[in-house]
Every structure is written in structure tokens, then in C-alpha cells.
N, C-alpha and C positions, 0 to 999 in steps of 0.2 A: 477579237480585234481591239475592243475598248480596253481590255485588261492589258494587252501588250502596250498600248499607248500610255496607260497610267504607269506601267512599270518602267517605261523609257523616259518619262519626265524627269525623275531625279538624276538619271545618268546624263541626260542632255543638259540639264541645268548646271550640274557639276562641271561638265566639259566646257560650257560657255563661260562659267566663272573662272576656270583655270586658264582659258585662252585670254580672257580679259586681264588677268594678273600677269601673264607672260608678256602681253603687249605693253602693259604699264611699266614693267620692270626692265625688259630687255630691248624692246623695239624703240620706245619713246625715251629719249635721253632726258633725265631730270635737269631742270635749270639750276638747281642748287643742291648741295649735299643734303642727304636725308637727315643727318644729325644736326644740321644747322637750325638754330632757333629762329622762329619768326617773331619779329617785334610786333607788339600790339600797337595799332594805330592810335590808341588812346594814351599810350605811355608817353610821359613828358621826358624830354632830354634835360638832364641836369647840366648846368653850366659849370665848368671846372674853373676853380680859382688858380691863377698862376702861383706856384710856390717856388720862390727863389731863395 
């Protein structure tokens, strides 16, 4: 019985991981595009000089 439990642990963990990935990608809609860069909060914004 213990042997069966130890053999099922990797299968169950892979199944739970897969279900978590499915939920993250398909069920929950992302707020922004995946390829969108996130700006660092420490990054300073440079002021643009008006060129005329």
C-alpha cells in the first residue's frame, strides 16, 4: 500500500501542476499582454525636449 502511494505521488503532482497551468492560461484572463514589458518602479522617466 505504501509503495502504491509513493508511485502515485509523481503522477498526482504532475497532474496538479498541469491543472494549475491550464487555469493560469485559459481560465484566468491576463490583464496585459504576455509580451508587454513591465517598467521598473526605480526607472526614471526622461523629459523630452521639444524639437521644433
